C-alpha positions as CSV (number, residue, x, y, z in Angstrom):
1,M,0.3,94.4,-13.3
2,D,3.5,94.8,-15.4
3,N,4.9,96.6,-18.4
4,A,2.4,97.7,-21.0
5,K,3.2,98.0,-24.7
6,P,5.0,101.2,-25.8
7,D,2.4,103.9,-26.4
8,Q,3.7,104.7,-29.9
9,G,3.4,101.0,-30.8
10,M,-0.4,100.9,-30.1
11,A,-3.1,101.0,-32.7
12,S,-3.8,104.3,-34.5
13,T,-7.2,104.4,-32.8
14,P,-6.7,106.2,-29.4
15,T,-6.6,103.6,-26.6
16,R,-8.1,104.5,-23.3
17,M,-6.6,103.1,-20.1
18,E,-8.0,103.8,-16.7
19,A,-6.6,103.6,-13.2
20,D,-7.0,105.3,-9.7
21,V,-3.9,107.4,-10.4
22,I,-1.9,108.3,-13.5
23,V,1.8,109.2,-12.9
24,V,3.5,111.1,-15.7
25,G,7.3,110.5,-15.6
26,A,9.2,107.5,-14.4
27,G,12.2,109.3,-12.9
28,P,12.9,109.1,-9.1
29,A,9.8,111.3,-8.4
30,G,7.4,109.3,-10.5
31,S,8.6,105.8,-9.8
32,S,8.7,106.5,-6.0
33,T,5.2,107.9,-6.1
34,A,4.0,104.9,-8.2
35,A,5.7,102.5,-5.8
36,Y,4.2,104.0,-2.7
37,L,0.7,104.2,-4.3
38,A,0.8,100.6,-5.5
39,G,2.0,99.5,-2.1
40,R,-1.1,101.2,-0.6
41,G,-3.3,99.2,-2.9
42,L,-4.2,101.8,-5.6
43,S,-4.1,101.0,-9.3
44,V,-1.4,103.1,-11.0
45,I,-0.3,103.7,-14.6
46,M,3.1,105.3,-14.9
47,L,3.8,106.9,-18.3
48,E,7.4,107.4,-19.4
49,K,8.3,109.2,-22.7
50,S,11.6,107.4,-23.0
51,H,12.7,103.8,-22.9
52,F,14.7,102.2,-20.1
53,P,17.6,102.2,-19.6
54,R,18.0,105.9,-20.4
55,E,20.4,108.6,-19.4
56,K,19.8,111.6,-17.2
57,V,22.1,114.5,-16.3
58,C,23.0,114.0,-12.6
59,G,26.0,113.9,-10.3
60,D,25.1,110.3,-9.4
61,G,26.3,111.0,-5.8
62,L,23.6,110.8,-3.1
63,T,23.8,112.1,0.5
64,P,22.5,110.3,3.6
65,R,19.2,112.1,3.0
66,A,18.7,110.2,-0.2
67,T,19.9,107.0,1.3
68,R,17.1,107.3,4.0
69,A,14.6,107.9,1.2
70,L,15.7,104.8,-0.6
71,T,15.5,102.7,2.6
72,R,11.9,104.0,3.3
73,L,11.0,102.9,-0.3
74,G,12.2,99.4,0.4
75,I,15.4,99.6,-1.7
76,D,18.4,97.5,-0.6
77,T,21.2,100.1,-0.5
78,S,24.0,97.5,0.4
79,E,27.2,97.3,-1.5
80,E,26.3,93.7,-2.3
81,N,23.4,95.2,-4.2
82,G,25.6,97.3,-6.5
83,W,25.8,100.6,-4.5
84,L,29.0,102.4,-3.9
85,H,29.1,103.8,-0.4
86,N,30.6,107.1,0.7
87,K,31.3,108.2,4.2
88,G,31.4,112.0,3.9
89,L,32.3,115.1,1.9
90,R,35.7,116.4,0.8
91,I,35.5,120.1,0.4
92,Y,37.9,122.3,-1.5
93,G,37.8,126.0,-0.7
94,G,39.7,128.6,1.3
95,R,43.0,126.8,1.3
96,V,45.1,124.5,-0.9
97,E,44.4,121.3,1.1
98,P,40.8,120.1,1.2
99,F,38.7,119.4,4.3
100,E,37.4,115.8,4.8
101,L,34.2,115.8,6.8
102,D,32.4,112.6,7.7
103,W,28.6,112.6,7.4
104,P,27.2,113.6,10.9
105,T,26.2,110.9,13.3
106,L,22.5,111.3,13.6
107,T,19.3,109.5,14.7
108,D,17.3,110.5,11.7
109,F,19.8,109.7,9.0
110,P,22.2,106.8,8.2
111,P,25.9,107.5,8.3
112,Y,26.6,106.9,4.6
113,G,25.7,108.2,1.1
114,V,25.6,106.2,-2.0
115,V,26.6,106.4,-5.7
116,R,24.9,104.8,-8.6
117,P,24.7,105.9,-12.3
118,R,21.3,107.5,-13.1
119,S,20.7,105.2,-16.1
120,D,20.8,102.2,-13.7
121,F,19.3,104.0,-10.8
122,D,16.1,105.1,-12.6
123,D,15.6,101.7,-14.3
124,M,15.8,100.0,-10.9
125,L,13.3,102.4,-9.2
126,A,10.9,101.9,-12.2
127,R,11.1,98.1,-11.9
128,H,10.6,98.4,-8.2
129,A,7.3,100.2,-8.8
130,V,6.3,97.6,-11.3
131,G,7.2,94.8,-8.8
132,L,4.8,96.4,-6.4
133,G,1.9,96.4,-8.9
134,A,2.2,99.6,-11.0
135,T,1.9,99.5,-14.8
136,L,4.7,101.1,-16.7
137,V,4.1,102.3,-20.2
138,E,7.3,103.3,-22.0
139,G,7.3,105.6,-25.0
140,A,4.3,107.5,-23.8
141,N,5.0,111.1,-24.5
142,V,2.3,113.1,-22.6
143,S,1.4,116.3,-24.4
144,E,-1.4,117.8,-22.3
145,A,-4.0,117.4,-19.6
146,A,-7.5,116.0,-20.4
147,L,-9.9,118.3,-18.5
148,D,-13.6,118.2,-17.5
149,E,-14.9,121.2,-19.5
150,R,-17.4,122.0,-16.8
151,T,-15.1,122.1,-13.8
152,G,-11.6,122.5,-15.3
153,R,-10.5,119.5,-13.2
154,I,-8.0,117.1,-14.7
155,T,-9.5,113.7,-15.7
156,G,-6.4,112.2,-17.4
157,V,-3.8,112.9,-20.0
158,R,-3.3,112.8,-23.7
159,T,-0.2,111.6,-25.5
160,K,1.4,112.8,-28.7
161,A,0.3,109.5,-30.2
162,G,-3.3,110.5,-29.5
163,H,-4.0,108.1,-26.7
164,V,-5.9,109.0,-23.5
165,Y,-5.2,107.7,-20.1
166,S,-7.8,108.4,-17.5
167,A,-7.8,108.7,-13.7
168,P,-9.4,111.0,-11.1
169,I,-6.0,111.9,-9.8
170,V,-2.9,112.7,-11.9
171,V,0.7,113.2,-10.7
172,A,3.0,115.4,-12.7
173,A,6.5,114.0,-12.3
174,D,7.7,115.0,-15.7
175,G,10.6,117.2,-14.8
176,N,11.7,120.8,-14.9
177,S,9.7,121.8,-18.1
178,S,6.6,119.8,-17.0
179,R,4.5,120.1,-20.1
180,L,1.6,118.6,-18.1
181,A,1.7,121.4,-15.4
182,V,2.1,124.0,-18.1
183,S,-1.0,122.7,-20.0
184,M,-2.9,123.4,-16.8
185,G,-1.6,127.0,-16.5
186,L,1.1,126.3,-13.9
187,N,4.2,128.2,-14.9
188,K,7.5,128.7,-13.2
189,R,8.0,131.5,-10.7
190,D,10.7,133.9,-11.7
191,D,11.3,134.9,-8.0
192,R,12.9,131.6,-7.2
193,P,16.5,130.6,-8.0
194,M,17.4,128.4,-10.9
195,G,20.7,126.6,-11.6
196,V,22.3,124.9,-14.6
197,A,24.4,121.8,-14.2
198,V,26.7,120.2,-16.7
199,R,28.6,116.9,-16.3
200,T,30.5,114.2,-18.0
201,Y,32.6,111.1,-17.2
202,Y,36.3,110.6,-17.3
203,T,38.5,107.5,-16.9
204,S,40.4,108.4,-13.8
205,P,42.5,106.9,-11.1
206,R,40.2,108.7,-8.7
207,T,37.3,106.3,-9.5
208,N,37.5,104.6,-6.0
209,D,36.8,107.2,-3.4
210,D,35.2,107.1,0.0
211,Y,34.1,110.7,-0.1
212,L,31.9,112.8,-2.4
213,E,34.0,115.8,-3.5
214,S,32.8,119.3,-3.7
215,W,34.6,122.4,-4.9
216,L,33.0,125.5,-3.3
217,E,35.4,127.8,-5.0
218,L,34.5,127.6,-8.7
219,W,36.9,129.7,-10.8
220,D,36.2,130.4,-14.5
221,G,40.0,130.1,-15.1
222,E,43.2,130.1,-13.2
223,P,42.4,129.9,-9.4
224,H,42.6,133.3,-7.6
225,K,43.4,135.0,-10.9
226,S,40.0,134.8,-12.6
227,T,36.3,135.2,-11.7
228,L,34.9,133.4,-8.6
229,L,31.4,132.1,-9.6
230,P,28.3,131.4,-7.4
231,G,28.2,127.7,-7.9
232,Y,30.2,124.6,-7.1
233,G,32.1,121.7,-8.9
234,W,32.0,118.1,-8.0
235,V,34.0,114.9,-8.5
236,F,32.3,111.6,-7.7
237,G,34.2,108.4,-8.1
238,M,32.0,105.8,-9.7
239,G,34.1,102.7,-8.8
240,D,34.0,101.4,-12.3
241,G,37.2,103.1,-13.6
242,T,35.4,106.5,-14.2
243,S,34.6,109.6,-12.3
244,N,31.5,111.8,-12.7
245,V,32.7,115.4,-12.9
246,G,30.5,118.4,-13.2
247,L,29.6,121.8,-12.1
248,G,26.5,123.8,-11.1
249,V,26.1,127.5,-11.5
250,L,23.2,129.7,-10.1
251,N,21.3,132.3,-11.9
252,T,22.6,134.9,-9.5
253,S,25.9,134.7,-11.5
254,K,26.8,137.5,-14.0
255,G,26.0,136.4,-17.5
256,F,23.8,133.4,-16.4
257,G,22.2,132.0,-19.5
258,Q,24.8,133.5,-21.8
259,T,27.7,131.4,-20.5
260,D,29.1,128.4,-22.4
261,Y,29.0,126.0,-19.4
262,K,30.7,123.2,-21.3
263,A,33.7,125.5,-22.0
264,L,33.6,126.6,-18.4
265,L,33.8,123.0,-17.2
266,K,36.9,122.5,-19.4
267,R,38.6,125.7,-18.2
268,W,38.0,124.6,-14.5
269,L,39.3,121.1,-15.1
270,D,42.3,122.2,-17.1
271,H,43.6,123.6,-13.7
272,T,43.2,120.3,-11.9
273,P,46.2,117.9,-11.6
274,E,47.1,116.2,-14.9
275,E,47.4,112.8,-13.2
276,W,43.7,112.9,-12.2
277,G,42.9,112.4,-15.9
278,F,40.2,115.1,-16.3
279,R,41.2,115.9,-19.9
280,D,39.4,115.6,-23.2
281,Q,41.2,112.4,-24.2
282,N,39.9,110.6,-21.2
283,M,36.3,111.7,-21.6
284,T,34.0,108.7,-22.0
285,T,30.7,110.6,-22.7
286,K,29.8,113.9,-24.1
287,V,29.2,116.9,-21.8
288,Q,25.5,117.2,-21.0
289,G,23.5,119.9,-19.2
290,A,20.2,120.3,-17.3
291,A,18.3,122.9,-15.4
292,L,17.9,122.8,-11.6
293,P,14.5,124.2,-10.6
294,M,14.8,125.3,-7.0
295,A,12.8,126.3,-3.9
296,F,9.3,125.4,-5.1
297,N,9.5,127.4,-8.3
298,R,6.2,126.0,-9.6
299,Q,3.1,126.1,-7.3
300,P,0.6,125.2,-6.1
301,H,1.7,121.6,-5.7
302,Y,-1.9,120.5,-5.7
303,G,-5.0,121.8,-7.5
304,R,-7.9,120.5,-9.6
305,G,-6.8,116.8,-9.3
306,L,-3.1,117.4,-10.2
307,L,-0.2,116.9,-7.8
308,L,3.4,118.1,-8.6
309,V,6.3,116.0,-7.5
310,G,10.0,116.5,-7.9
311,D,11.5,118.9,-10.4
312,A,8.0,119.6,-11.8
313,G,7.3,121.3,-8.5
314,G,10.8,122.9,-8.3
315,M,11.9,120.8,-5.4
316,V,15.7,121.1,-5.8
317,N,17.6,122.2,-2.7
318,P,19.0,125.8,-3.3
319,F,21.9,125.1,-1.0
320,N,23.4,122.2,-2.8
321,G,21.5,121.4,-5.9
322,E,20.3,118.0,-4.6
323,G,16.9,117.0,-6.0
324,I,16.5,113.2,-5.8
325,A,16.1,113.0,-2.0
326,Y,13.4,115.7,-2.0
327,A,11.6,114.1,-5.0
328,M,11.4,110.8,-3.1
329,E,10.3,112.4,0.1
330,A,7.6,114.4,-1.7
331,A,6.5,111.2,-3.4
332,E,5.8,109.6,-0.1
333,L,3.8,112.7,1.1
334,A,1.9,112.7,-2.2
335,A,1.0,109.0,-1.9
336,D,-0.1,109.4,1.7
337,A,-2.5,112.2,0.6
338,I,-3.8,110.4,-2.4
339,A,-4.4,107.2,-0.5
340,E,-6.3,109.1,2.2
341,A,-8.3,110.8,-0.4
342,H,-9.1,107.5,-2.1
343,S,-10.4,106.1,1.2
344,R,-12.7,109.1,1.6
345,G,-13.9,108.9,-2.0
346,F,-12.3,110.9,-4.8
347,G,-14.3,114.0,-5.6
348,T,-15.8,114.5,-2.2
349,P,-15.0,117.6,-0.1
350,S,-13.3,115.5,2.5
351,A,-11.0,113.9,-0.2
352,E,-10.1,117.4,-1.4
353,R,-9.0,118.4,2.0
354,A,-6.8,115.4,2.2
355,L,-5.2,116.3,-1.1
356,Q,-4.7,119.9,-0.1
357,G,-2.8,118.5,2.9
358,Y,0.0,117.5,0.4
359,S,0.9,121.2,-0.2
360,T,0.6,122.0,3.5
361,Q,2.9,119.1,4.4
362,L,5.5,120.2,1.8
363,K,5.6,123.8,3.0
364,A,5.8,122.7,6.6
365,R,8.7,120.4,6.0
366,L,10.7,122.3,3.5
367,G,9.3,125.7,3.0
368,G,11.3,127.5,5.6
369,Y,14.5,125.7,4.8
370,Y,14.1,126.5,1.1
371,R,13.5,130.2,1.9
372,L,16.8,130.2,3.8
373,G,18.3,128.7,0.6
374,T,17.0,131.5,-1.6
375,I,18.7,134.1,0.8
376,F,21.9,132.0,0.6
377,V,21.8,132.0,-3.2
378,K,21.4,135.8,-3.3
379,L,24.3,136.4,-0.9
380,I,26.8,134.2,-2.7
381,G,25.7,135.9,-6.0
382,D,27.8,138.9,-4.8
383,P,31.5,138.1,-5.6
384,R,32.5,140.2,-2.5
385,I,30.4,138.1,-0.2
386,M,31.7,134.9,-1.9
387,H,35.3,136.0,-1.4
388,L,34.7,136.7,2.3
389,C,33.1,133.3,2.8
390,T,35.8,131.3,1.1
391,T,38.7,133.4,2.6
392,Y,37.5,133.6,6.2
393,G,34.8,131.0,6.6
394,L,35.9,127.9,4.8
395,P,39.2,127.4,6.7
396,H,37.5,126.8,10.1
397,P,36.6,123.1,10.8
398,T,33.8,123.7,13.3
399,L,32.2,126.2,10.9
400,M,32.6,123.8,8.1
401,R,30.8,121.1,10.0
402,F,27.9,123.5,10.5
403,V,27.9,124.5,6.8
404,M,27.9,120.8,5.8
405,K,24.8,120.1,8.0
406,L,23.1,123.2,6.6
407,L,23.8,122.7,3.0
408,A,23.0,118.9,3.0
409,N,20.0,119.5,5.3
410,L,21.2,116.8,7.8
411,T,19.9,117.5,11.2
412,D,18.0,115.5,13.9
413,A,14.5,116.8,14.4
414,H,14.6,116.0,18.1
415,D,17.4,115.9,20.6
416,G,20.0,117.1,18.1
417,D,23.1,119.1,19.0
418,A,23.5,122.8,19.1
419,M,24.1,123.0,15.4
420,D,20.9,121.0,14.7
421,R,18.8,123.2,16.9
422,I,20.1,126.4,15.3
423,I,19.4,125.1,11.7
424,N,16.0,123.8,12.7
425,A,15.1,127.1,14.5
426,L,16.1,129.1,11.5
427,S,14.1,126.9,9.1
428,K,11.0,127.2,11.3
429,A,11.4,131.0,11.7
430,A,11.8,131.6,8.0
431,P,8.5,132.2,6.0
432,S,7.7,129.4,3.6
433,A,9.1,129.4,0.1
């Protein structure tokens, strides 16, 4: 199966298409889910409201956790295939000179991260799913779930153009707002952290960089003479003459939601060295923003035939704002559960138990770690705590290596070092988010 016609280009009479699974959204979450399902022999229709290539707000820099997820999906992450590799994290905070920390040497994760523009990245993942047998329908703007009136179970989706796509199982991978999930009564939880990220691109001599760069001290003006915010800034060299530069701020900050984040980005960058080029005249795109839904802020992740994957299920890491790796990991878990349910017979009690296993697996793998993240977010929301961390914690290399492992969630599950064992034990001990 390959690309279908754009939904809005179809005849005015609603067109019904059927498959084993409908996936709504063709970002990393949706395309990965569709690829895994197609690879397991299920028929899949993936509905994307936009047209590829299309832009998404993202830092474009991926940690080794995302690199592993790409490898598991069957993506060639070599430099020959257009990926820019990075070997670690450069951290600004606590002193004038930054720390450069290589990614940890682990059994469970590769020693490098990758960089690729989201416009190209998402297109590549969608085409990968199509290559495995999924059908991609572009321009299909899903407006609501189609429900069985008797049971309330989802039976497919309707688009704004009036078309109906039917399947016994539907995956919501339609992002933070997730119109599909909301149409089934699944709203966001207010007790989970939320972030806002803004970013743009600048032509810059810093375009070629072996390290992802993170600024853990994010001042809203002149450093040490203005307000220290609970968030972080980033600079990721794209290798094409530009750098992706942005910031993320958490909702624990004073004035969250009333802040002009684009102006905040400019104020922060105005205090970076002139020669880096992060000034308005070197900007190549407009500043764009997006919400970061964290710590499973929409649940349950399975119910009545609908599975939530990626931002639709609030799967962004509260520690560092990373979402793509977790979306792709959840996609594999979702596909495993759906394929198992398919083999047992959709609609049977046994199949339902298999599908419920998706939520159980997510909570077992990430629930405790995300709960730690929510505690972290609350702590750094207090400027006094943030000041203590940056003044006394950041200047210590050993502590910084521990922090990097914790924030990036890079530990070995078995036979790890002392840092790994501490982080893993804390994650297991914490109640699930």
